N, CA, C and O atoms as a CHARMM CRD file, in Angstrom:
* protein
*
  312
    1    1 MET  N      0.84200  -1.07200  -0.22800 PROA 1      0.00000
    2    1 MET  CA    -0.07200   0.08300   0.23400 PROA 1      0.00000
    3    1 MET  C      0.81400   1.15200  -0.07300 PROA 1      0.00000
    4    1 MET  O      1.89100   1.05500   0.51600 PROA 1      0.00000
    5    2 LYS  N      0.70400   2.03500  -0.73400 PROA 2      0.00000
    6    2 LYS  CA     1.07000   3.49200  -1.23000 PROA 2      0.00000
    7    2 LYS  C      1.30800   4.42400   0.22000 PROA 2      0.00000
    8    2 LYS  O      0.35800   4.41200   1.00200 PROA 2      0.00000
    9    3 GLN  N      2.13200   4.96600   0.48400 PROA 3      0.00000
   10    3 GLN  CA     2.04300   5.74000   2.09000 PROA 3      0.00000
   11    3 GLN  C      1.41500   6.80400   1.48500 PROA 3      0.00000
   12    3 GLN  O      1.68600   7.31100   0.39600 PROA 3      0.00000
   13    4 SER  N      0.36800   7.17200   2.44500 PROA 4      0.00000
   14    4 SER  CA    -0.48500   8.84600   2.07200 PROA 4      0.00000
   15    4 SER  C      0.64600   9.93300   1.97600 PROA 4      0.00000
   16    4 SER  O      1.61600  10.00800   2.73200 PROA 4      0.00000
   17    5 ARG  N      0.33300  10.83600   0.82400 PROA 5      0.00000
   18    5 ARG  CA     0.89600  12.22000   1.02000 PROA 5      0.00000
   19    5 ARG  C      0.63100  13.07200   1.94800 PROA 5      0.00000
   20    5 ARG  O      1.43500  13.95500   2.24900 PROA 5      0.00000
   21    6 ILE  N     -0.45800  12.93800   2.49400 PROA 6      0.00000
   22    6 ILE  CA    -0.48100  13.88300   3.90600 PROA 6      0.00000
   23    6 ILE  C     -0.93500  13.00300   5.12700 PROA 6      0.00000
   24    6 ILE  O     -1.53000  11.93200   5.24400 PROA 6      0.00000
   25    7 ILE  N     -0.39400  13.92300   5.98200 PROA 7      0.00000
   26    7 ILE  CA    -0.37900  13.03700   7.50600 PROA 7      0.00000
   27    7 ILE  C     -0.76700  14.15200   8.46000 PROA 7      0.00000
   28    7 ILE  O     -0.47100  15.33100   8.27100 PROA 7      0.00000
   29    8 ILE  N     -1.45500  13.69100   9.50500 PROA 8      0.00000
   30    8 ILE  CA    -1.81600  14.48400  10.97500 PROA 8      0.00000
   31    8 ILE  C     -1.08600  13.80400  12.10500 PROA 8      0.00000
   32    8 ILE  O     -1.24800  12.70300  12.63200 PROA 8      0.00000
   33    9 ASP  N     -0.14600  14.88900  12.34200 PROA 9      0.00000
   34    9 ASP  CA     0.67900  14.32400  13.42100 PROA 9      0.00000
   35    9 ASP  C      0.34100  15.74600  14.55100 PROA 9      0.00000
   36    9 ASP  O      0.30600  16.93500  14.23100 PROA 9      0.00000
   37   10 PRO  N      0.12300  15.14800  15.91100 PROA 10     0.00000
   38   10 PRO  CA    -0.39300  15.96200  16.86400 PROA 10     0.00000
   39   10 PRO  C      0.68500  17.05200  17.02000 PROA 10     0.00000
   40   10 PRO  O      0.38700  18.21500  17.29500 PROA 10     0.00000
   41   11 ASN  N      1.83000  16.67000  16.85300 PROA 11     0.00000
   42   11 ASN  CA     3.47900  17.44800  17.24100 PROA 11     0.00000
   43   11 ASN  C      3.86000  18.36800  15.95400 PROA 11     0.00000
   44   11 ASN  O      4.74700  19.21500  16.05900 PROA 11     0.00000
   45   12 VAL  N      3.29000  18.20700  14.97000 PROA 12     0.00000
   46   12 VAL  CA     3.23100  19.23000  13.75100 PROA 12     0.00000
   47   12 VAL  C      2.24600  20.13600  13.40600 PROA 12     0.00000
   48   12 VAL  O      1.37100  19.75700  12.62700 PROA 12     0.00000
   49   13 HSD  N      2.22500  21.29500  13.85300 PROA 13     0.00000
   50   13 HSD  CA     1.42600  22.60600  13.47900 PROA 13     0.00000
   51   13 HSD  C      0.11900  22.05800  14.02000 PROA 13     0.00000
   52   13 HSD  O     -1.02500  22.17200  13.58100 PROA 13     0.00000
   53   14 PHE  N      0.60000  21.41800  15.11700 PROA 14     0.00000
   54   14 PHE  CA    -0.66500  21.60500  16.21800 PROA 14     0.00000
   55   14 PHE  C     -1.74000  20.43900  15.68400 PROA 14     0.00000
   56   14 PHE  O     -2.83900  20.38800  16.23700 PROA 14     0.00000
   57   15 GLY  N     -1.45900  19.61700  14.73800 PROA 15     0.00000
   58   15 GLY  CA    -2.20000  18.54000  14.34600 PROA 15     0.00000
   59   15 GLY  C     -2.87400  18.89100  12.92100 PROA 15     0.00000
   60   15 GLY  O     -3.60600  18.14100  12.27500 PROA 15     0.00000
   61   16 LYS  N     -2.56600  19.88100  12.65800 PROA 16     0.00000
   62   16 LYS  CA    -3.00900  20.09800  10.94100 PROA 16     0.00000
   63   16 LYS  C     -2.61500  19.20200  10.06500 PROA 16     0.00000
   64   16 LYS  O     -1.53600  18.61000  10.11300 PROA 16     0.00000
   65   17 PRO  N     -3.35900  19.08100   9.33800 PROA 17     0.00000
   66   17 PRO  CA    -2.63300  18.05600   7.93400 PROA 17     0.00000
   67   17 PRO  C     -1.58500  18.70100   7.23100 PROA 17     0.00000
   68   17 PRO  O     -1.69200  19.86900   6.85800 PROA 17     0.00000
   69   18 CYS  N     -0.58500  18.01200   7.02900 PROA 18     0.00000
   70   18 CYS  CA     0.66100  18.32900   6.64600 PROA 18     0.00000
   71   18 CYS  C      0.88800  17.26300   5.10600 PROA 18     0.00000
   72   18 CYS  O      0.20800  16.28300   4.80200 PROA 18     0.00000
   73   19 ILE  N      1.96900  17.81100   4.39800 PROA 19     0.00000
   74   19 ILE  CA     2.67200  17.13400   3.38400 PROA 19     0.00000
   75   19 ILE  C      3.62700  16.02900   4.16200 PROA 19     0.00000
   76   19 ILE  O      4.37500  16.30000   5.10200 PROA 19     0.00000
   77   20 THR  N      3.47900  15.00500   3.69500 PROA 20     0.00000
   78   20 THR  CA     4.23700  13.91700   4.60000 PROA 20     0.00000
   79   20 THR  C      5.89500  14.13600   4.52800 PROA 20     0.00000
   80   20 THR  O      6.28500  14.51600   3.42400 PROA 20     0.00000
   81   21 GLY  N      6.56500  14.01400   5.19400 PROA 21     0.00000
   82   21 GLY  CA     7.93300  14.28600   5.59700 PROA 21     0.00000
   83   21 GLY  C      8.30100  15.94600   5.46700 PROA 21     0.00000
   84   21 GLY  O      9.45100  16.38700   5.46700 PROA 21     0.00000
   85   22 THR  N      7.42300  16.52400   5.38800 PROA 22     0.00000
   86   22 THR  CA     7.60400  18.21800   5.74700 PROA 22     0.00000
   87   22 THR  C      6.96000  18.81000   7.02900 PROA 22     0.00000
   88   22 THR  O      6.35600  18.08700   7.82100 PROA 22     0.00000
   89   23 ARG  N      7.11400  20.22800   7.22000 PROA 23     0.00000
   90   23 ARG  CA     6.11200  20.98000   7.82600 PROA 23     0.00000
   91   23 ARG  C      5.27100  21.65600   7.01300 PROA 23     0.00000
   92   23 ARG  O      4.79500  22.70900   7.43800 PROA 23     0.00000
   93   24 ILE  N      5.01700  21.31300   6.04900 PROA 24     0.00000
   94   24 ILE  CA     4.18100  22.08800   5.01700 PROA 24     0.00000
   95   24 ILE  C      2.58300  21.71400   5.25400 PROA 24     0.00000
   96   24 ILE  O      1.99700  20.68600   4.91400 PROA 24     0.00000
   97   25 PRO  N      2.14100  22.71300   5.84900 PROA 25     0.00000
   98   25 PRO  CA     0.40700  22.60500   5.87500 PROA 25     0.00000
   99   25 PRO  C     -0.58400  22.44200   4.46400 PROA 25     0.00000
  100   25 PRO  O     -0.57400  23.30900   3.59100 PROA 25     0.00000
  101   26 VAL  N     -1.35700  21.31900   4.38300 PROA 26     0.00000
  102   26 VAL  CA    -2.15600  21.18000   3.37900 PROA 26     0.00000
  103   26 VAL  C     -2.54300  22.70100   2.96400 PROA 26     0.00000
  104   26 VAL  O     -2.18900  23.11700   1.86100 PROA 26     0.00000
  105   27 TYR  N     -3.35600  23.62200   3.96200 PROA 27     0.00000
  106   27 TYR  CA    -3.90800  24.64800   3.81500 PROA 27     0.00000
  107   27 TYR  C     -2.84300  25.81200   3.02500 PROA 27     0.00000
  108   27 TYR  O     -3.12000  26.81400   2.36500 PROA 27     0.00000
  109   28 ALA  N     -1.83800  25.34900   3.31300 PROA 28     0.00000
  110   28 ALA  CA    -0.86700  26.77500   2.68500 PROA 28     0.00000
  111   28 ALA  C     -0.87200  26.62000   1.19800 PROA 28     0.00000
  112   28 ALA  O     -0.91800  27.58800   0.43900 PROA 28     0.00000
  113   29 VAL  N     -0.81400  25.11500   0.72000 PROA 29     0.00000
  114   29 VAL  CA    -0.56400  24.95100  -0.65700 PROA 29     0.00000
  115   29 VAL  C     -2.01200  24.95400  -1.11400 PROA 29     0.00000
  116   29 VAL  O     -2.12900  25.02500  -2.33800 PROA 29     0.00000
  117   30 LEU  N     -3.29800  24.88600  -0.32900 PROA 30     0.00000
  118   30 LEU  CA    -4.26800  24.96900  -1.14400 PROA 30     0.00000
  119   30 LEU  C     -4.74100  26.52300  -1.26900 PROA 30     0.00000
  120   30 LEU  O     -5.72800  26.69200  -1.98600 PROA 30     0.00000
  121   31 GLU  N     -4.21200  27.59400  -0.71200 PROA 31     0.00000
  122   31 GLU  CA    -4.36300  28.71800  -0.52700 PROA 31     0.00000
  123   31 GLU  C     -3.75200  29.44300  -1.93700 PROA 31     0.00000
  124   31 GLU  O     -4.36800  30.32100  -2.54100 PROA 31     0.00000
  125   32 LEU  N     -2.19000  28.81900  -2.42100 PROA 32     0.00000
  126   32 LEU  CA    -1.81300  29.08800  -3.39800 PROA 32     0.00000
  127   32 LEU  C     -2.81400  28.70500  -4.45000 PROA 32     0.00000
  128   32 LEU  O     -3.30500  29.60400  -5.13300 PROA 32     0.00000
  129   33 VAL  N     -3.15000  27.49900  -4.63600 PROA 33     0.00000
  130   33 VAL  CA    -3.96900  26.78600  -5.71800 PROA 33     0.00000
  131   33 VAL  C     -5.00300  27.54000  -5.95500 PROA 33     0.00000
  132   33 VAL  O     -5.48300  27.61800  -7.08600 PROA 33     0.00000
  133   34 GLN  N     -5.43200  28.12400  -5.03400 PROA 34     0.00000
  134   34 GLN  CA    -7.11600  29.07900  -4.97000 PROA 34     0.00000
  135   34 GLN  C     -6.69000  30.22900  -5.55900 PROA 34     0.00000
  136   34 GLN  O     -7.50700  30.92400  -6.16400 PROA 34     0.00000
  137   35 ALA  N     -5.08800  30.67300  -5.45100 PROA 35     0.00000
  138   35 ALA  CA    -4.69600  32.16900  -5.81600 PROA 35     0.00000
  139   35 ALA  C     -4.44400  31.97500  -7.23300 PROA 35     0.00000
  140   35 ALA  O     -3.92700  32.89100  -7.87300 PROA 35     0.00000
  141   36 GLY  N     -4.83400  30.59900  -7.93000 PROA 36     0.00000
  142   36 GLY  CA    -4.78000  30.37700  -9.49900 PROA 36     0.00000
  143   36 GLY  C     -3.10100  30.28500  -9.81400 PROA 36     0.00000
  144   36 GLY  O     -2.63200  30.60800 -10.90500 PROA 36     0.00000
  145   37 ILE  N     -2.50300  29.92400  -8.98200 PROA 37     0.00000
  146   37 ILE  CA    -0.85400  29.75100  -9.24100 PROA 37     0.00000
  147   37 ILE  C     -0.59200  28.19200  -9.74700 PROA 37     0.00000
  148   37 ILE  O     -0.79000  27.21500  -9.02500 PROA 37     0.00000
  149   38 PRO  N     -0.18100  28.13800 -10.92100 PROA 38     0.00000
  150   38 PRO  CA     0.11400  26.66500 -11.36200 PROA 38     0.00000
  151   38 PRO  C      0.33600  25.78100 -10.32300 PROA 38     0.00000
  152   38 PRO  O      0.66000  26.15900  -9.19700 PROA 38     0.00000
  153   39 PHE  N      0.17500  24.58800 -10.64800 PROA 39     0.00000
  154   39 PHE  CA     1.00600  23.36400  -9.58800 PROA 39     0.00000
  155   39 PHE  C      2.50200  23.29600  -9.93500 PROA 39     0.00000
  156   39 PHE  O      3.27600  22.89100  -9.06800 PROA 39     0.00000
  157   40 SER  N      2.96500  23.66500 -11.14900 PROA 40     0.00000
  158   40 SER  CA     4.35200  23.60600 -11.69100 PROA 40     0.00000
  159   40 SER  C      5.34100  24.63900 -10.86900 PROA 40     0.00000
  160   40 SER  O      6.49500  24.41400 -10.50200 PROA 40     0.00000
  161   41 GLU  N      4.48700  25.94600 -10.66900 PROA 41     0.00000
  162   41 GLU  CA     4.91500  27.18200 -10.03100 PROA 41     0.00000
  163   41 GLU  C      5.07500  26.78000  -8.43000 PROA 41     0.00000
  164   41 GLU  O      6.16600  26.68300  -7.86900 PROA 41     0.00000
  165   42 ILE  N      4.05400  26.60800  -7.92700 PROA 42     0.00000
  166   42 ILE  CA     3.99900  26.10400  -6.51800 PROA 42     0.00000
  167   42 ILE  C      5.47500  25.25300  -5.93300 PROA 42     0.00000
  168   42 ILE  O      6.07000  25.33000  -4.85800 PROA 42     0.00000
  169   43 VAL  N      5.74900  24.37500  -7.26600 PROA 43     0.00000
  170   43 VAL  CA     6.95600  23.45800  -6.70500 PROA 43     0.00000
  171   43 VAL  C      8.14000  24.27400  -6.83100 PROA 43     0.00000
  172   43 VAL  O      9.01100  24.19300  -5.96600 PROA 43     0.00000
  173   44 SER  N      8.28300  25.17100  -7.96900 PROA 44     0.00000
  174   44 SER  CA     9.72500  25.38700  -8.45400 PROA 44     0.00000
  175   44 SER  C      9.75100  26.73800  -7.78500 PROA 44     0.00000
  176   44 SER  O     10.90400  27.14800  -7.65800 PROA 44     0.00000
  177   45 LYS  N      8.80100  27.57200  -7.30900 PROA 45     0.00000
  178   45 LYS  CA     8.96500  28.71000  -6.72400 PROA 45     0.00000
  179   45 LYS  C      8.74700  29.01400  -5.41000 PROA 45     0.00000
  180   45 LYS  O      9.42300  29.88600  -4.86500 PROA 45     0.00000
  181   46 TYR  N      7.59600  28.20000  -4.62300 PROA 46     0.00000
  182   46 TYR  CA     7.37700  28.60600  -3.31400 PROA 46     0.00000
  183   46 TYR  C      7.62200  27.31900  -2.52100 PROA 46     0.00000
  184   46 TYR  O      7.87100  27.58400  -1.34500 PROA 46     0.00000
  185   47 TYR  N      7.63100  25.86900  -2.82300 PROA 47     0.00000
  186   47 TYR  CA     7.97500  24.97900  -2.10600 PROA 47     0.00000
  187   47 TYR  C      8.53300  23.66100  -2.92500 PROA 47     0.00000
  188   47 TYR  O      7.96800  22.65100  -3.34500 PROA 47     0.00000
  189   48 LEU  N     10.11000  24.20100  -2.96900 PROA 48     0.00000
  190   48 LEU  CA    11.03700  23.06100  -3.47400 PROA 48     0.00000
  191   48 LEU  C     11.09600  21.92400  -3.02200 PROA 48     0.00000
  192   48 LEU  O     11.57400  20.99100  -3.66600 PROA 48     0.00000
  193   49 ASP  N     10.63100  21.81500  -1.86700 PROA 49     0.00000
  194   49 ASP  CA    10.37900  20.20600  -1.45100 PROA 49     0.00000
  195   49 ASP  C      9.37000  19.33000  -2.01200 PROA 49     0.00000
  196   49 ASP  O      9.41600  18.10100  -1.98300 PROA 49     0.00000
  197   50 LEU  N      8.43900  20.05400  -2.53400 PROA 50     0.00000
  198   50 LEU  CA     7.33100  19.23600  -2.95700 PROA 50     0.00000
  199   50 LEU  C      7.38900  19.10200  -4.28400 PROA 50     0.00000
  200   50 LEU  O      8.11500  19.74500  -5.04200 PROA 50     0.00000
  201   51 THR  N      6.50600  18.13700  -4.60700 PROA 51     0.00000
  202   51 THR  CA     6.35000  17.44900  -6.00100 PROA 51     0.00000
  203   51 THR  C      4.90100  17.78700  -6.46200 PROA 51     0.00000
  204   51 THR  O      3.95100  17.95700  -5.69900 PROA 51     0.00000
  205   52 PHE  N      4.87100  17.85600  -7.74000 PROA 52     0.00000
  206   52 PHE  CA     3.33200  18.19300  -8.55200 PROA 52     0.00000
  207   52 PHE  C      2.33600  17.37400  -7.93900 PROA 52     0.00000
  208   52 PHE  O      1.18000  17.76600  -7.77400 PROA 52     0.00000
  209   53 ASP  N      2.82700  16.03900  -7.53500 PROA 53     0.00000
  210   53 ASP  CA     1.94700  15.01700  -6.73800 PROA 53     0.00000
  211   53 ASP  C      1.64900  15.30100  -5.62000 PROA 53     0.00000
  212   53 ASP  O      0.54600  14.95100  -5.20000 PROA 53     0.00000
  213   54 ASP  N      2.51200  15.99800  -4.83100 PROA 54     0.00000
  214   54 ASP  CA     2.06900  16.47300  -3.79300 PROA 54     0.00000
  215   54 ASP  C      1.04700  17.61900  -3.69500 PROA 54     0.00000
  216   54 ASP  O      0.27000  17.73100  -2.74800 PROA 54     0.00000
  217   55 VAL  N      1.08200  18.14400  -4.34900 PROA 55     0.00000
  218   55 VAL  CA     0.27700  19.45500  -4.52100 PROA 55     0.00000
  219   55 VAL  C     -1.57700  18.77500  -4.92000 PROA 55     0.00000
  220   55 VAL  O     -2.69500  18.92300  -4.42600 PROA 55     0.00000
  221   56 ALA  N     -1.07600  18.14800  -5.88100 PROA 56     0.00000
  222   56 ALA  CA    -2.48200  17.35500  -6.27900 PROA 56     0.00000
  223   56 ALA  C     -2.91900  16.45600  -5.28100 PROA 56     0.00000
  224   56 ALA  O     -4.11000  16.21600  -5.48000 PROA 56     0.00000
  225   57 ALA  N     -2.45700  15.81300  -4.23200 PROA 57     0.00000
  226   57 ALA  CA    -3.02900  15.21300  -2.85900 PROA 57     0.00000
  227   57 ALA  C     -3.48200  16.16900  -1.96100 PROA 57     0.00000
  228   57 ALA  O     -4.19300  15.77400  -1.03600 PROA 57     0.00000
  229   58 CYS  N     -3.21100  17.35500  -2.04900 PROA 58     0.00000
  230   58 CYS  CA    -3.58600  18.51500  -1.39200 PROA 58     0.00000
  231   58 CYS  C     -5.18700  18.58000  -1.91800 PROA 58     0.00000
  232   58 CYS  O     -6.19900  18.48000  -1.22500 PROA 58     0.00000
  233   59 VAL  N     -5.09600  18.74900  -3.13900 PROA 59     0.00000
  234   59 VAL  CA    -6.58000  19.14700  -3.65500 PROA 59     0.00000
  235   59 VAL  C     -7.28700  17.98700  -3.58500 PROA 59     0.00000
  236   59 VAL  O     -8.51000  18.11800  -3.61800 PROA 59     0.00000
  237   60 GLN  N     -6.83100  16.85200  -3.49500 PROA 60     0.00000
  238   60 GLN  CA    -7.65900  15.50300  -3.23100 PROA 60     0.00000
  239   60 GLN  C     -7.96100  15.09900  -1.98000 PROA 60     0.00000
  240   60 GLN  O     -8.79000  14.23200  -1.70400 PROA 60     0.00000
  241   61 TYR  N     -7.17800  15.82900  -1.07700 PROA 61     0.00000
  242   61 TYR  CA    -7.43800  15.81100   0.27600 PROA 61     0.00000
  243   61 TYR  C     -8.77300  16.50200   0.73300 PROA 61     0.00000
  244   61 TYR  O     -9.54500  15.99000   1.54400 PROA 61     0.00000
  245   62 ALA  N     -8.95700  17.68200   0.14500 PROA 62     0.00000
  246   62 ALA  CA    -9.82900  18.83000   0.61400 PROA 62     0.00000
  247   62 ALA  C    -10.83700  18.10200  -0.14500 PROA 62     0.00000
  248   62 ALA  O    -11.81200  18.11600   0.60500 PROA 62     0.00000
  249   63 LEU  N    -11.16400  17.46600  -1.21600 PROA 63     0.00000
  250   63 LEU  CA   -12.13000  16.78400  -2.02600 PROA 63     0.00000
  251   63 LEU  C    -12.71800  15.63700  -1.28300 PROA 63     0.00000
  252   63 LEU  O    -13.88100  15.23300  -1.27600 PROA 63     0.00000
  253   64 ASP  N    -11.74500  15.23400  -0.70900 PROA 64     0.00000
  254   64 ASP  CA   -12.18000  14.08800  -0.16900 PROA 64     0.00000
  255   64 ASP  C    -12.92000  14.24400   1.24100 PROA 64     0.00000
  256   64 ASP  O    -13.45700  13.31900   1.85000 PROA 64     0.00000
  257   65 LEU  N    -12.84900  15.66900   1.67700 PROA 65     0.00000
  258   65 LEU  CA   -13.23300  15.91300   3.03800 PROA 65     0.00000
  259   65 LEU  C    -14.36500  16.74900   2.87700 PROA 65     0.00000
  260   65 LEU  O    -14.94100  17.19100   3.87000 PROA 65     0.00000
  261   66 ILE  N    -14.84600  17.08200   1.41600 PROA 66     0.00000
  262   66 ILE  CA   -15.90100  17.70800   1.23200 PROA 66     0.00000
  263   66 ILE  C    -16.86700  16.54200   0.73600 PROA 66     0.00000
  264   66 ILE  O    -18.08900  16.62000   0.86100 PROA 66     0.00000
  265   67 LYS  N    -16.21700  15.46300   0.16600 PROA 67     0.00000
  266   67 LYS  CA   -17.30800  14.13700  -0.14200 PROA 67     0.00000
  267   67 LYS  C    -17.84000  13.95200   1.08100 PROA 67     0.00000
  268   67 LYS  O    -19.05300  14.13000   1.19600 PROA 67     0.00000
  269   68 ALA  N    -17.07800  13.57100   2.21000 PROA 68     0.00000
  270   68 ALA  CA   -17.29400  12.57400   3.42400 PROA 68     0.00000
  271   68 ALA  C    -18.17100  13.81000   4.14400 PROA 68     0.00000
  272   68 ALA  O    -19.05800  13.24300   4.78200 PROA 68     0.00000
  273   69 GLU  N    -18.26900  14.96900   4.27600 PROA 69     0.00000
  274   69 GLU  CA   -18.86900  15.87900   4.75700 PROA 69     0.00000
  275   69 GLU  C    -20.45700  15.47300   4.78000 PROA 69     0.00000
  276   69 GLU  O    -21.17300  15.32300   3.79000 PROA 69     0.00000
  277   70 GLU  N    -20.85800  15.32300   6.26600 PROA 70     0.00000
  278   70 GLU  CA   -22.62100  15.13600   6.21200 PROA 70     0.00000
  279   70 GLU  C    -23.08100  16.59100   6.68000 PROA 70     0.00000
  280   70 GLU  O    -22.60600  17.49600   7.36600 PROA 70     0.00000
  281   71 VAL  N    -24.61600  16.27400   5.72800 PROA 71     0.00000
  282   71 VAL  CA   -25.16900  17.87100   5.77700 PROA 71     0.00000
  283   71 VAL  C    -26.60200  17.51600   6.35700 PROA 71     0.00000
  284   71 VAL  O    -27.35800  16.72800   5.78900 PROA 71     0.00000
  285   72 HSD  N    -26.89100  18.14100   7.48700 PROA 72     0.00000
  286   72 HSD  CA   -28.13200  17.95400   8.03600 PROA 72     0.00000
  287   72 HSD  C    -28.91200  18.97700   7.91400 PROA 72     0.00000
  288   72 HSD  O    -28.72400  19.97500   8.60900 PROA 72     0.00000
  289   73 LEU  N    -29.98000  18.90100   6.95700 PROA 73     0.00000
  290   73 LEU  CA   -30.60800  19.85400   6.70600 PROA 73     0.00000
  291   73 LEU  C    -32.03500  20.14600   8.04600 PROA 73     0.00000
  292   73 LEU  O    -32.35500  19.07900   8.56900 PROA 73     0.00000
  293   74 VAL  N    -32.54200  20.93100   8.38900 PROA 74     0.00000
  294   74 VAL  CA   -33.48800  21.33600   9.26800 PROA 74     0.00000
  295   74 VAL  C    -34.68900  22.09400   8.61100 PROA 74     0.00000
  296   74 VAL  O    -34.49400  23.15500   8.01900 PROA 74     0.00000
  297   75 GLY  N    -35.86600  21.56700   8.71500 PROA 75     0.00000
  298   75 GLY  CA   -36.96100  22.04800   8.14900 PROA 75     0.00000
  299   75 GLY  C    -36.78000  22.09800   6.73000 PROA 75     0.00000
  300   75 GLY  O    -35.68400  21.90300   6.20300 PROA 75     0.00000
  301   76 ALA  N    -38.06600  22.41500   5.95700 PROA 76     0.00000
  302   76 ALA  CA   -38.25100  22.29900   4.49500 PROA 76     0.00000
  303   76 ALA  C    -37.65500  23.33200   3.55100 PROA 76     0.00000
  304   76 ALA  O    -37.60800  24.51500   3.88600 PROA 76     0.00000
  305   77 ILE  N    -37.23800  22.94400   2.48000 PROA 77     0.00000
  306   77 ILE  CA   -36.61100  23.73600   1.63400 PROA 77     0.00000
  307   77 ILE  C    -37.34200  24.59900   0.69900 PROA 77     0.00000
  308   77 ILE  O    -38.20100  24.03500   0.02000 PROA 77     0.00000
  309   78 ALA  N    -37.17700  25.78000   0.54300 PROA 78     0.00000
  310   78 ALA  CA   -38.34200  26.52300  -0.22800 PROA 78     0.00000
  311   78 ALA  C    -37.96200  26.56500  -1.66800 PROA 78     0.00000
  312   78 ALA  O    -38.71000  27.09700  -2.48900 PROA 78     0.00000
């Protein structure tokens, strides 16, 4: 089984999800993605220790969280 690229360690960034083997939090990478910075630029100018696949793993992590989120609607929807 392939090791996950995202790790949650209570001793690193207070348990915030980070890229495995680094102290780079997932949210920091996602902020760059949200700003429209290409993956290739993120790994060549911002986080030289990351790979394209690491950045893609951050996006996938966020997608997985949203997919797993439970939504509880109260009352009727108009």
